[in-house]
N, C-alpha and C positions, 0 to 999 in steps of 0.2 A: 784536065785529067779525065781518064775514062771511068766508067762506072765500076770497073774492077780494080781501081787504084787502091793502094794500101791506105788504111785509115788508122788514126791514132788520136787519143784524146783523154780528157779527164772526166770522171763521172763520180758524183757524190752518192753515197748510200745513206739514205735518211729514213727515219721512222721513229715511232714512239719507243720507249724503253721495252726491252725484252721481246722484240719481234724476231730476233735472230739475224741482225745485220752482220755481226762479226762472224757468226757461223757461216753465213752466206759468202762473205768475203773469203774465208778460209777455204771453203769448198771450191770457189772459182779459181783461186790461186793454186790450190792443190797441196797446200801445207798450212800449218798453223802459224799465222803471224799476228793475229788479233785475238786477245784472250776472250774466253767465254765462260759463262756460268748460267745456272737457271734463274739467277736473281737479276732484276732490272738494274740498269745503270752500271753495269760492269765496266763498260768502255768510258774513259774519261778524257781521252785526247784523240786527235785525228791520227789514224794509221793508214799509210799508203800501201795498197796491194797492186801488183802489176801482173796482168795476164797477157801473155804474148801468143798469138796465133799467126799462122802464115800470112793471113790477109789483114790482120788488125792487131793493134796493141791497146789494151784497156788499162787505164791507170785509175783505179778505184780509190776513193777516199772514204774510209769507214769513220763515221761521225758518232759522237755520243748520242744516246737517246734523248730527244727533246722532251723536256718535262716542265710542268707548271706547278708542281706541288711544293717545292723547296726553294728558299730564297737566299742560300748562302752565296758568298763570293764565288766559290767553286762552281756551283750550279749555274750561276749567271754567266761565268766564263765558258762553261760547257755549251750552254745554249747559244752564246755568241759564236762559238766555233762552228756550230751547225749552220747558222745563218750565213756566216762568212764562206763556208764551204759551198753552199748552194749557189752563191753569187759568183763563184770563180771556176765554173766547170762548163763542159760542153753539153752534158746531159745529166739527168738525175735518175737514180733507181729508188723509188719510194717503196719501202717494204711494209706490207700489211700482213698481219697474222690471220690466216683463215680460222674460222669461217665468218668473222663479223668485223664491221667497221665501227670503231669507238669514237668518242668525243676527242680523245687524245690524237687519234689518227687524223681527224678533221683539222685539228690544230696544226699538225705537221703540214697538211695540204695547204693551209693558209700561208705557209712560209715560202712555198714554191713560186718562182718568178715566171710570169706568163711568157717571157721571151726565151726560156730555156726548156727544151723538150724533156719529157720524162716518161718513164715506163714503170708500171706497177708490178712488183714481184709479190704474188700471193704466196707467202711462205707457210711452212708446216702443214702442207697438204697431206703428208703422211699420217697426220692425226685425224683426218677427216675420212670416216668410213665410206659414206655415200658422197661421191664427187658432185652429185646434183645439188648438194648443199652449197656449193661454190657459186652457183648461178645467181641467186639473189644478191650476194656480195658483189659479184662482178657488175651486176646491173646498177647497184648503188654507187659503185666507184665510177662507172661510166657516166651516170647522171650528174655526179658531183664534179668530176675532174677532167673528163675527156682526155685520157692519156694516149700516148702514141701506141701503146699496147698494154695488155694485162696478161701476165704470164704466170700460171700456177707453178710453183717450185717447191722443192724440199731440200733445204741445206743439209739435212740429216742424211738423206739417201742419194742426193745428187740429181734427182728427177727434175727435169725442166731447165737445167743449167745451160745446156747447149742452145736451147730455144731462146733463153734470156739473152745470151751473148749475140745470137743471130739478129734479134730485133734491135739491139743496142748499136750494132756496127754501123748502120746507115746514119745514125745520129752523130757520129764522130767526123771530124774534118779529115779531108784527104791530105795525109802527110806521112812521112816516114817514121820509124820507131824513135822514141825518145829515150829508151833505156835498153840495155843489153838483153839478149834473149834469156840469159840465166838469172837476171835480177827479178826478185819477187816482192821486194819492198824497199822503200827509201829509209826506213827506220834504222837507227844505229843499233848495234848489238847492246849497247848500254841501255837504250830505251826498251828493247825487247826483253832484256834481263829483268828490268824493273817490272814490266807488265806481267811476265810469267810468275814472278814472285807474288805480285798482288793478286793474281788469279787464285793462288792457293789460299789466300786469306778468305776469298769469297767461297771457296769450295770446302774449306776445312773448319771455319769458325761459325759462330752463332749468327742469328738473323741480322742483327743491326751492327755488330762490331766492324765488319769490313767497310761500312760506309764511314766509319770514324777512324780509318787507318789510311796511311799513305806510305809509299815506298820511295826512298831516296838511295840512289847508287852513289856511294861516297868515294869509291875507288874501283877502277876497272882497268886492268892491264893484262897484256898477253905476252908471256915469256916462253919461248921454245914450244909454242903451240898450246900451252896451258893458260887458260883464262882465269885470273885471280880476281874475284868480285867481292867487294865489301859493301854490304847493304844495310840500311837502317829502316826499320819499320816504325813509323811515327804514329802514335795513338793519341787520342784526345784527352783521356782521363787516366789517372794512376791505376784505377781498378782494371782497366783494359790491358795493361802491361802484363799482369799476372795471367790473364786469360790466354793471351797470345803465347806466352812462354809455356804455360801448362805445368802440371805436376812434374817436378824434377827435370823441367826443360823438354818434356816429351813432345808437346804440341809444336813448339818452335822447331824442334829437330825434324818432325814430320813435314812441316811446311817447307823447310829448307831442302830436305831430301827430295821431295817431289819436284820442287822448282829446279833444283840442280839437274835432275834427270831430264826434264823438258829442255833445259838450256843446252845440255850436251847433245840431245837429238837435233835441236834446231841449228846449233853452231857447228856440229860435226866434229867435236873435240872435247877433251877433258876440261872440267870446270872445278875450281876450288871456290866454294861459296861460304862466306862468313856473314852471318846475319845476327843483328841485335835489335833490341826494342827500346825506344825512348819516348818520353811523354812530352808533347807540346800542345797545350790547350789552345783551342781556337785556330788550329792550323787551316781549317777549311775557309777561313776568312782572312788568311794572311797571303797577300799577293806574292810576296817574296818566296815563300815556301811553294806555292802553286806554280810559280814561274820556273823554279828549279826542277820541278817534277814534270814540266812540259805542258802544264795546263795554263794557257794564256789566251 
C-alpha cells in the first residue's frame, strides 16, 4: 500500500490520575463521552472514543488513572484494565501534566511495552504562562522515555490536538475504517447513563464520598423515543445515604436533574430518570458488584 493509504488502529490513553485523559479524549472526539471532574480517579472503566478523519480512523481507549496508593479490589481491577489496554493497541498516548514529571508519571512509563510506539501529550499547557518552562520537562521526558514525539496540548482549549493526531497517524496500520463515520464510541447508552450520573456525584458531593459510591442502572428501556432509566446509587455506609439524598431530597434531586440534562444532550431525546440510594458495605471489594458496573 502507498504512503498515502488510509490508516486505522487502536490507541490507549494512559497517565497518572487527574492529568486530563478523559478531557483530552472528549476534545478529540468532539463531544462528551467520558466523564470528567477536577478530582483524581474519576474514570473507573475503559471508554472507547472514535475519531474519524478522511485519511485515518483513531480508536482511543480512555483508561483509569494508574495509581499505587489504594489496594481495594476495585483499584486493583482498574490498574489491571490499564495494563491490559496497553498490551492490546497499536500505539499509546502517554498524558503528562505540564510543567513537571512526577514519580507517579514515571510509574506509568514503567508499564509501557518497548515494542509498542508511544507519543507524549503534555497536557494543560494553558495553565503555563511561560512556555519556556516546558523545555526542562520535555528534556526530562526525552532522556527517560525516547518517545516518538512530544506534543504540547490543551484539552481545555483544543490547542495542539491536530498536531497530536498528525504524529499518531503514521503509528497506525494501513487498513480501512473499523467503524462508521458517525460513530463516536462503542459504549452503550446504559453505560454512558451510569457514567453521567456518577460524574454528578464527583461534582456535587464532598471530597471523599464519591469514591465510596457506585452507580448501577437497574432498568433501561426506550419507548416511542422516551428513554426510561432507573438507577441506584450504592454507598458504603448508612451515613452516606443521607448526604446523597440531602435535606428534603434536594441534593439527590439536583444530582438527578443535572445527569438527566446531560443524558438528553448526549442521546438526543427525552429521558425519564428515577434515582434512589441504597447501602452496600464493602462494595469496592465485591467482584460481583464491580462486574455488573463494568469494572472487571
